[in-house]
C-alpha positions as CSV (number, residue, x, y, z in Angstrom):
1,M,0.0,0.0,0.0
2,L,1.6,3.2,-1.1
3,L,-1.0,5.7,0.1
4,R,-0.8,6.4,3.8
5,A,-4.1,8.4,4.0
6,V,-7.2,9.0,1.9
7,L,-9.6,11.9,2.1
8,F,-13.1,11.5,0.9
9,D,-15.8,13.9,-0.3
10,L,-19.2,13.1,1.3
11,D,-22.2,13.9,-0.9
12,G,-22.2,11.7,-4.0
13,T,-19.1,9.9,-2.9
14,L,-19.8,8.2,0.5
15,V,-23.5,9.0,0.8
16,D,-26.4,9.4,-1.6
17,S,-28.0,12.6,-0.4
18,L,-29.4,14.2,-3.5
19,G,-33.0,13.4,-2.7
20,D,-33.0,15.1,0.7
21,I,-31.0,18.1,-0.6
22,A,-33.5,18.6,-3.5
23,T,-36.6,18.2,-1.3
24,A,-35.2,20.7,1.3
25,M,-34.3,23.3,-1.3
26,N,-37.6,22.9,-3.2
27,H,-39.4,23.4,0.1
28,A,-37.5,26.6,0.7
29,L,-38.0,27.9,-2.8
30,Q,-41.8,27.3,-2.6
31,Q,-41.9,29.0,0.9
32,H,-40.5,32.1,-0.8
33,G,-42.6,32.1,-3.9
34,L,-40.0,30.6,-6.2
35,P,-40.5,27.6,-8.5
36,P,-39.1,24.2,-7.5
37,H,-36.7,22.2,-9.7
38,P,-36.7,18.5,-10.8
39,E,-34.5,16.4,-8.6
40,A,-32.1,15.8,-11.5
41,A,-31.3,19.5,-11.7
42,Y,-29.6,19.3,-8.4
43,L,-26.9,17.1,-9.9
44,R,-25.5,20.3,-11.3
45,F,-26.4,22.6,-8.4
46,V,-24.5,20.9,-5.7
47,G,-20.8,20.6,-5.0
48,E,-19.6,24.1,-4.2
49,G,-21.2,24.8,-0.8
50,V,-24.7,25.7,0.3
51,A,-24.4,29.4,-0.7
52,K,-23.7,28.4,-4.3
53,L,-26.5,25.9,-4.1
54,A,-28.9,28.7,-3.1
55,E,-27.6,31.0,-5.8
56,R,-28.2,28.4,-8.5
57,A,-31.5,27.1,-7.2
58,T,-32.9,30.7,-7.0
59,G,-31.7,31.5,-10.5
60,G,-29.4,34.2,-9.2
61,A,-32.0,36.1,-7.2
62,A,-31.2,39.1,-5.1
63,P,-28.7,38.3,-2.3
64,S,-31.3,39.1,0.4
65,L,-33.7,36.6,-1.1
66,Q,-31.0,34.0,-1.4
67,G,-30.3,34.5,2.3
68,Q,-33.9,33.9,3.2
69,V,-34.1,30.8,1.1
70,L,-30.9,29.5,2.6
71,A,-32.2,30.0,6.1
72,T,-35.4,28.2,5.3
73,Y,-33.5,25.4,3.6
74,H,-31.1,25.0,6.5
75,A,-33.9,24.8,9.1
76,Y,-35.8,22.2,7.0
77,Y,-32.8,20.1,6.1
78,D,-31.7,20.0,9.7
79,T,-34.7,17.9,10.6
80,H,-34.9,15.9,7.4
81,L,-31.2,14.9,7.1
82,F,-31.8,11.2,7.1
83,D,-35.2,10.9,5.3
84,R,-33.7,9.3,2.2
85,T,-30.0,9.7,2.5
86,C,-28.0,6.5,2.8
87,A,-24.4,5.2,2.3
88,Y,-23.6,3.9,-1.1
89,P,-23.5,0.0,-1.4
90,G,-20.2,-1.5,-0.3
91,V,-18.6,1.8,0.7
92,E,-18.5,1.3,4.4
93,A,-16.9,-2.1,4.0
94,A,-14.3,-0.8,1.6
95,L,-13.3,2.0,4.0
96,A,-13.2,-0.4,6.9
97,E,-10.7,-2.6,4.9
98,L,-8.5,0.5,4.2
99,A,-8.5,1.3,7.8
100,A,-7.5,-2.3,8.6
101,D,-4.6,-1.8,6.2
102,G,-3.4,1.0,8.4
103,V,-4.5,3.8,6.1
104,R,-5.7,7.0,7.9
105,L,-9.1,8.2,6.6
106,G,-10.6,11.7,6.6
107,V,-13.7,13.4,5.2
108,L,-13.6,16.8,3.5
109,S,-16.8,18.3,2.2
110,N,-18.2,21.7,1.1
111,K,-21.3,20.8,3.0
112,S,-22.0,22.5,6.4
113,D,-19.6,21.1,9.0
114,D,-22.4,20.0,11.4
115,F,-24.3,18.1,8.8
116,V,-21.1,16.4,7.6
117,K,-20.3,15.2,11.1
118,R,-23.8,13.9,11.7
119,L,-24.1,12.1,8.4
120,A,-20.7,10.4,8.7
121,A,-21.3,9.3,12.3
122,R,-24.7,7.8,11.6
123,L,-24.4,6.4,8.1
124,L,-20.8,5.0,8.4
125,P,-20.6,3.8,12.0
126,G,-18.2,1.0,11.1
127,V,-15.5,3.4,9.7
128,T,-12.9,5.0,11.9
129,F,-12.2,8.5,10.5
130,S,-9.3,10.4,11.9
131,A,-10.9,13.7,11.0
132,V,-14.3,14.8,9.5
133,Y,-14.7,18.3,8.2
134,G,-17.3,20.3,6.3
135,E,-17.4,24.0,5.4
136,R,-16.1,26.1,8.2
137,P,-15.9,29.9,8.6
138,G,-12.6,31.4,7.4
139,I,-11.5,28.3,5.5
140,P,-11.8,28.4,1.7
141,R,-14.0,25.8,0.1
142,K,-12.8,23.2,-2.3
143,P,-11.3,23.3,-4.9
144,D,-9.0,25.6,-2.9
145,P,-6.4,23.1,-1.5
146,T,-6.0,24.9,1.9
147,A,-8.4,22.6,3.8
148,A,-7.1,19.4,2.1
149,L,-3.5,20.3,2.9
150,A,-4.3,21.2,6.5
151,L,-6.2,17.9,6.9
152,A,-3.2,15.9,5.5
153,A,-1.0,17.7,7.9
154,E,-3.3,16.9,10.8
155,L,-3.1,13.2,9.8
156,G,0.7,13.5,9.7
157,V,0.8,12.5,6.0
158,A,2.6,14.3,3.1
159,P,0.2,15.3,0.3
160,D,1.9,13.0,-2.2
161,A,1.1,10.0,0.1
162,C,-2.5,11.0,0.3
163,G,-5.4,10.1,-1.9
164,F,-8.5,12.2,-2.6
165,V,-11.7,10.5,-3.6
166,G,-14.7,12.4,-5.0
167,D,-17.5,12.5,-7.6
168,T,-17.1,16.0,-9.2
169,S,-14.7,18.2,-11.0
170,V,-14.4,20.2,-7.7
171,D,-12.9,17.2,-6.0
172,M,-10.5,16.3,-8.8
173,D,-9.4,20.0,-9.0
174,T,-8.8,19.9,-5.2
175,A,-6.7,16.7,-5.5
176,K,-4.6,18.2,-8.3
177,A,-4.1,21.5,-6.5
178,A,-3.1,19.8,-3.3
179,G,-0.7,17.4,-5.0
180,M,-2.8,14.3,-4.0
181,Y,-3.8,11.2,-5.9
182,G,-7.3,11.9,-7.2
183,V,-9.8,9.1,-7.7
184,G,-13.2,9.8,-9.2
185,V,-16.3,7.7,-8.5
186,T,-19.0,7.4,-11.1
187,W,-21.9,6.5,-8.8
188,G,-22.2,10.1,-7.6
189,F,-23.4,13.4,-9.1
190,R,-21.2,13.8,-12.2
191,T,-19.9,11.9,-15.2
192,A,-16.7,9.9,-15.7
193,E,-15.8,12.3,-18.6
194,E,-15.9,15.2,-16.2
195,L,-13.7,13.5,-13.7
196,R,-11.1,12.5,-16.3
197,A,-11.2,16.0,-17.8
198,H,-10.3,17.4,-14.4
199,G,-7.3,15.2,-13.8
200,A,-8.6,12.0,-12.1
201,R,-5.7,9.5,-11.9
202,A,-8.3,6.7,-11.7
203,V,-12.0,6.5,-12.3
204,V,-14.0,3.7,-10.6
205,S,-17.6,2.4,-10.7
206,S,-17.9,0.2,-7.6
207,A,-16.7,0.1,-4.1
208,G,-14.6,-2.9,-4.9
209,E,-12.9,-1.0,-7.8
210,L,-12.3,1.9,-5.4
211,L,-10.6,-0.3,-2.9
212,A,-8.4,-1.9,-5.6
213,A,-7.5,1.5,-7.1
214,L,-6.4,2.9,-3.7
215,R,-4.4,-0.2,-2.7
216,T,-2.5,-0.1,-6.0
217,A,-2.1,3.6,-6.4
218,A,1.3,4.8,-7.6
219,P,1.6,8.5,-6.7
């Protein structure tokens, strides 16, 4: 095993959360007199933090209205976090095997930090994460590499001995900017073509393939 640590995105990578995100945002939009969107539209809306989600879902409405929608979304999502969201098949077992190999595991998401911690703890109870972080004040969101580099340092691992797994161009751009080994997963919110175009070193379509790719990575 050449990688000593692996960082994972959350939404679309470890957990399938699209339905709950779409329902919560559509609820917020309707509460403020705005039209809802088909669930599939949220495949393109998510990935760059909740403020960008609100901007896209509202069609670039005035910042004050975006703020109101965001507050309503947050309050609703807080109590509906686990309605439909679940871990992807085989992911928990694959991560547990990595941990058994001695690989340190972390989560780095652009989702609100509290939500990330709650989702990881409840939906992946069999995985020992060394650190779990979402969006936090004063720390740039992905694809800025600041948070990824800080997390690698916290785990005591050099960036070039660290993998970064995600399902969007944002994740692959983060991996590249941080000097980490980027692995894209195709079961999430974006396409294999997008992942490859943004520098994925490997693209996988199952938890088994993910485990194999990380175990044989050659940074």
